[in-house]
SEGUVEX-845375 format. One record per residue (C-alpha): residue number from 1; residue in three letters; x, y, z negated. Coordinates in steps of 0.1 Angstrom, whole numbers, plus 2048, in hexadecimal, padded with zeros to 3 digits. Layout:
% residues N
NUM;ALA;X;Y;Z
...
% end
This chain:
% residues 324
1;MET;CE8;5AB;663
2;LEU;CE3;59E;687
3;LEU;D03;5A7;698
4;LEU;D0E;5A2;6C3
5;ILE;D63;5C1;771
6;LEU;D71;59F;773
7;SER;D74;58C;793
8;CYS;D6A;569;78F
9;GLY;D74;54A;7A4
10;GLY;D73;523;79C
11;ARG;D73;51D;777
12;SER;D71;542;771
13;GLY;D7D;555;753
14;SER;D8C;535;744
15;GLY;DAA;52E;72F
16;GLU;DBC;50F;735
17;HIS;DB5;4E9;72E
18;PRO;DD8;4DB;729
19;ALA;DE0;4BA;73B
20;GLY;DD5;49D;727
21;ALA;DC7;4B4;70B
22;ASP;DA6;4C0;700
23;GLU;DB2;4DE;6EE
24;TRP;DA8;500;6FD
25;VAL;DC4;519;702
26;LEU;DBF;53C;706
27;SER;DD0;54C;724
28;THR;DD0;56F;735
29;PRO;DBD;572;758
30;ASP;DDB;574;76D
31;GLY;DF1;55E;758
32;SER;E05;57A;74C
33;PRO;E10;57F;726
34;ALA;DF5;58D;711
35;ARG;DFE;5B4;709
36;THR;DF5;5CA;6EA
37;VAL;DE0;5E9;6F1
38;SER;DD6;605;6D9
39;ILE;DAF;609;6D6
40;ASP;DB3;62E;6DE
41;THR;DC1;626;700
42;MET;DAE;607;709
43;GLY;D95;60B;726
44;MET;D77;5F6;71E
45;ALA;D50;5FC;721
46;ASN;D39;5EB;70A
47;PRO;D50;5DD;6F0
48;PHE;D43;5C2;6D8
49;VAL;D56;5B8;6B9
50;MET;D53;59A;6A1
51;TYR;D68;596;682
52;VAL;D70;571;676
53;ARG;D7A;571;652
54;LYS;D87;54D;654
55;ALA;DA1;558;66F
56;ASN;DA3;57B;662
57;MET;DA0;585;685
58;TYR;D8A;59F;69B
59;TYR;D7E;594;6BC
60;MET;D72;5AC;6D7
61;VAL;D64;5A7;6F9
62;GLY;D58;5C2;710
63;ASP;D54;5C9;737
64;GLY;D68;5B0;74A
65;GLY;D5F;595;733
66;ASN;D81;58E;725
67;MET;D8A;58C;6FE
68;TRP;DA1;5A0;6EA
69;THR;DAE;598;6C6
70;SER;DB9;5AE;6AA
71;ASN;DC0;5AD;684
72;ASP;DBD;5D2;67E
73;LEU;DA3;5DF;697
74;ARG;DBE;5F8;6A5
75;LEU;DD6;5E2;6BA
76;TRP;DC6;5C7;6D0
77;ASN;DD5;5A9;6E1
78;GLY;DCB;59B;701
79;PRO;DB8;599;719
80;TYR;DAE;575;717
81;ASN;D98;55F;72C
82;VAL;D7D;54F;717
83;LEU;D63;541;733
84;ASP;D64;520;743
85;VAL;D4C;524;75F
86;ASP;D4D;50B;77E
87;ASP;D3C;50C;7A0
88;SER;D1B;4FD;793
89;VAL;D0E;51F;787
90;TRP;D03;53C;79E
91;TYR;D1D;556;78E
92;ALA;D3D;540;792
93;LYS;D4C;552;7AE
94;GLY;D4F;576;7B8
95;CYS;D3D;584;799
96;ALA;D42;59F;782
97;ILE;D3C;59E;75D
98;SER;D30;5B9;747
99;ALA;D22;5C2;724
100;PRO;D2B;59E;714
101;GLU;D22;597;6EF
102;ILE;D2D;57A;6D9
103;HIS;D12;56D;6BE
104;GLU;D14;550;6A5
105;TYR;CF8;538;6A9
106;ASN;CF2;514;69C
107;GLY;D15;50E;691
108;GLY;D24;51B;6B2
109;TYR;D25;53C;6C8
110;VAL;D11;54A;6E2
111;TYR;D20;561;6FD
112;VAL;D07;577;712
113;ALA;D10;58D;72D
114;SER;D06;59F;74D
115;PHE;D11;58E;76E
116;VAL;D11;5A0;78F
117;LYS;D17;58F;7AF
118;GLU;D14;599;7D3
119;ASP;D0E;57E;7EE
120;ASN;D1B;57D;812
121;SER;CFD;590;81F
122;GLY;D04;5AC;807
123;VAL;CE7;5A4;7EE
124;VAL;CF0;5AC;7CB
125;ARG;CE3;596;7AE
126;ARG;CE4;5A6;78A
127;SER;CDB;58E;76F
128;CYS;CE4;581;74C
129;GLU;CEE;55E;740
130;VAL;CF6;54C;722
131;LEU;D16;538;71A
132;VAL;D1E;524;6FB
133;SER;D3D;518;6E9
134;ASP;D46;507;6C9
135;ASN;D62;520;6C4
136;ILE;D62;546;6C4
137;THR;D80;546;6DC
138;GLY;D6E;52D;6F4
139;PRO;D6C;51E;70B
140;TYR;D4A;52B;712
141;VAL;D36;516;72B
142;PRO;D15;51C;73A
143;ALA;CF7;513;724
144;ASN;CE7;506;743
145;LYS;CF8;4FE;763
146;ASN;CD8;4F1;776
147;THR;CC5;511;779
148;ALA;CC8;535;776
149;LEU;CBA;544;754
150;MET;CA9;561;768
151;GLY;C9A;563;78B
152;ASP;CAA;573;7A9
153;ASP;C93;591;7A9
154;GLU;C98;59A;785
155;ILE;CB1;5B7;780
156;ALA;CBF;5B1;75E
157;GLY;CDF;5BE;74B
158;HIS;CED;5C6;728
159;PRO;CE0;5A9;715
160;THR;CE2;5A1;6F0
161;PHE;CDA;582;6DE
162;CYS;CC5;57F;6BF
163;ARG;CB1;566;6A9
164;ASP;C90;567;696
165;GLU;C89;559;672
166;LEU;C86;537;680
167;ASP;CA7;537;692
168;ALA;C97;539;6B4
169;GLY;CAE;54A;6CC
170;TYR;CA7;569;6E2
171;MET;CB8;57E;6FC
172;ILE;CAD;5A1;701
173;TYR;CB9;5B5;71F
174;SER;CB4;5D4;732
175;ASP;C9D;5D1;751
176;SER;CAE;5EC;76A
177;GLY;C8F;5EC;780
178;SER;C75;5F6;766
179;GLY;C8F;607;74C
180;GLU;C80;5F1;730
181;LEU;C91;5DA;717
182;LYS;C84;5B7;71C
183;ILE;C85;597;708
184;ILE;C84;573;70E
185;ARG;C83;556;6F7
186;LEU;C9C;53A;6FD
187;THR;C99;514;6F6
188;ASP;CAB;506;6D8
189;ASN;CC7;4FB;6EE
190;LEU;CC9;51C;700
191;GLU;CC6;50C;721
192;LYS;CA6;51D;72E
193;ARG;C8F;538;725
194;MET;C6B;530;717
195;GLY;C52;544;72A
196;GLU;C57;566;73C
197;PRO;C66;585;72F
198;PHE;C52;5A1;721
199;ALA;C59;5C5;71B
200;MET;C65;5CC;6F7
201;PHE;C6E;5F0;6F9
202;SER;C6B;60E;710
203;GLY;C7E;62E;70F
204;ALA;C63;63F;725
205;ASP;C48;63C;70B
206;ASN;C5A;642;6EC
207;SER;C64;660;6D4
208;LEU;C8A;665;6DD
209;ASP;C8F;68A;6E1
210;ILE;CA3;689;703
211;ALA;C9B;690;727
212;GLU;C78;685;72F
213;ASP;C7F;67B;752
214;ASN;C99;661;74A
215;GLY;C89;643;737
216;LEU;CA5;62A;73C
217;VAL;CAF;617;71E
218;GLU;CCA;5FC;71D
219;ALA;CE4;5EB;708
220;PRO;CCC;5DF;6ED
221;PHE;CDC;5D0;6CC
222;LEU;CC6;5C5;6AC
223;PHE;CCF;5C9;688
224;MET;CC0;5CB;667
225;THR;CC7;5E6;64B
226;ASP;CD1;5DC;628
227;THR;CAA;5E3;61E
228;GLY;C9D;5CA;638
229;ASP;C93;5E1;653
230;ALA;C98;5D5;677
231;GLY;CA9;5ED;68E
232;MET;CB6;5EF;6B2
233;LEU;CD2;601;6C1
234;PHE;CCF;60B;6E5
235;THR;CE0;621;701
236;ALA;CCA;63C;710
237;TYR;CD0;65A;727
238;ASP;CC9;67F;720
239;GLY;CCD;68D;744
240;ASP;CF1;683;74E
241;GLU;CFD;67C;72B
242;SER;CFC;658;71C
243;VAL;CF1;655;6F5
244;VAL;CEF;63A;6DD
245;ALA;CCD;63A;6CC
246;VAL;CBB;625;6B3
247;ALA;C98;618;6AF
248;TYR;C85;609;691
249;THR;C66;5F1;68D
250;THR;C50;5F1;66E
251;TYR;C4F;5CA;66F
252;GLY;C6A;5B5;65D
253;MET;C81;59D;672
254;GLY;C6C;583;681
255;HIS;C51;599;68D
256;TRP;C68;5B3;69F
257;LEU;C62;5A3;6C1
258;ASN;C41;5B4;6C3
259;GLY;C4C;5D5;6B3
260;PRO;C3F;5EF;6B6
261;TRP;C62;5FE;6B8
262;VAL;C65;626;6B3
263;ALA;C85;637;6BB
264;GLU;C93;650;6A5
265;PRO;C8E;672;6B4
266;GLN;CB4;67C;6B7
267;PRO;CD0;665;6C5
268;LEU;CE6;656;6AC
269;MET;D04;65E;6C0
270;ARG;D0B;678;6DE
271;GLY;D28;67E;6F6
272;ASN;D24;665;713
273;VAL;D27;646;6FB
274;GLY;D15;625;700
275;GLY;D14;601;6FC
276;ALA;D12;601;6D5
277;SER;D12;5E3;6BE
278;LEU;D1A;5DB;699
279;PHE;D31;5C5;686
280;ASN;D3F;5C4;663
281;ASP;D65;5C6;65D
282;TYR;D7C;5B5;647
283;ASP;D6E;5C7;627
284;GLY;D4A;5C7;631
285;THR;D49;5EA;63F
286;LEU;D2E;5ED;65A
287;VAL;D3D;5F8;67A
288;MET;D2E;602;69A
289;ALA;D42;5FB;6B9
290;LEU;D39;610;6DA
291;HIS;D4A;620;6F7
292;LYS;D50;645;6FD
293;ASP;D5B;657;71E
294;THR;D7E;663;717
295;VAL;D9A;673;72C
296;ILE;DBA;660;72A
297;ALA;DD7;66D;741
298;GLY;DBF;680;758
299;LYS;DA7;663;75A
300;ASN;D86;65E;74D
301;LYS;D82;63C;73B
302;LYS;D69;62C;724
303;VAL;D7D;627;704
304;PRO;D71;611;6E7
305;GLN;D6B;623;6C7
306;PHE;D61;618;6A4
307;VAL;D4A;62C;68D
308;LYS;D43;624;668
309;MET;D1E;620;662
310;ASP;D05;61D;645
311;SER;CE5;60A;642
312;GLN;CDD;609;61D
313;PHE;CBE;622;61F
314;GLU;CA8;613;63A
315;LYS;CB7;626;657
316;LEU;CDA;622;667
317;LYS;CF1;640;660
318;LYS;D11;64C;66F
319;ILE;D2D;651;656
320;GLY;D4A;659;66B
321;TYR;D66;64B;682
322;TYR;D78;62C;676
323;ASN;D98;632;665
324;PHE;DB3;618;66D
% end
């Protein structure tokens, strides 16, 4: 199975390096004590969860870029800073972070996210970057401090990370300008991209049975069913409603880059939901994490939700909401 808005400044989103020590110590953004929040009251878009068996702990990141930890998926402690970003990169100051994901790769961890920054002249840059760490809790440092991963004119967001059968790393992202999902291959050290991005999937030319005039697709996440079929979750829009949909390719993993990807006619989840990804819980149950628009105390929030899934029979199927 392929699993997977903060203001920044200085060494943004970082924990602390104690004086005279190399150990990374988790800390909250404002230095206040960590708090415990129930998942059904937490406001967070694009939740992404990873379970680490050795620590018997769940780790979750989402919009804002911070990390939360839990041992039961219901109560979460945080938020914790996990990024160590200095002034050598364009997104070091005055930026916003959204849709982060964490993936294991080559014995370490990869953190991909959308970064948005407005300069003094009002020009807004929206792009994706890759950070790396030896530990899941960071510090995550830029894979490349010398150049940006993407050009100033590329409008990129909602990235995910994946690898092929040769362990080559790729980043898939949504191009807001074209409404397509695009893919770029990364060098082995993840510092640079190899070649130019190309379109991987377009909502405008597919079989998904939603509003024909709205072809925007975003928030990709790749997975494989137990039968070895490659699939991809993504967020689409049916008029004003956001939905989670799924597409499959007839080629096995390793040839999925070229597709063709064909969307299932009906969305997997409806009800103003989005940002879906998959993880396995402590007993191996396949779970989908996503956000859903929810009214709490009279205010509309995007709240993380967990849904049990099944992938035994070629297609991903929803079983029901997760019981804690």
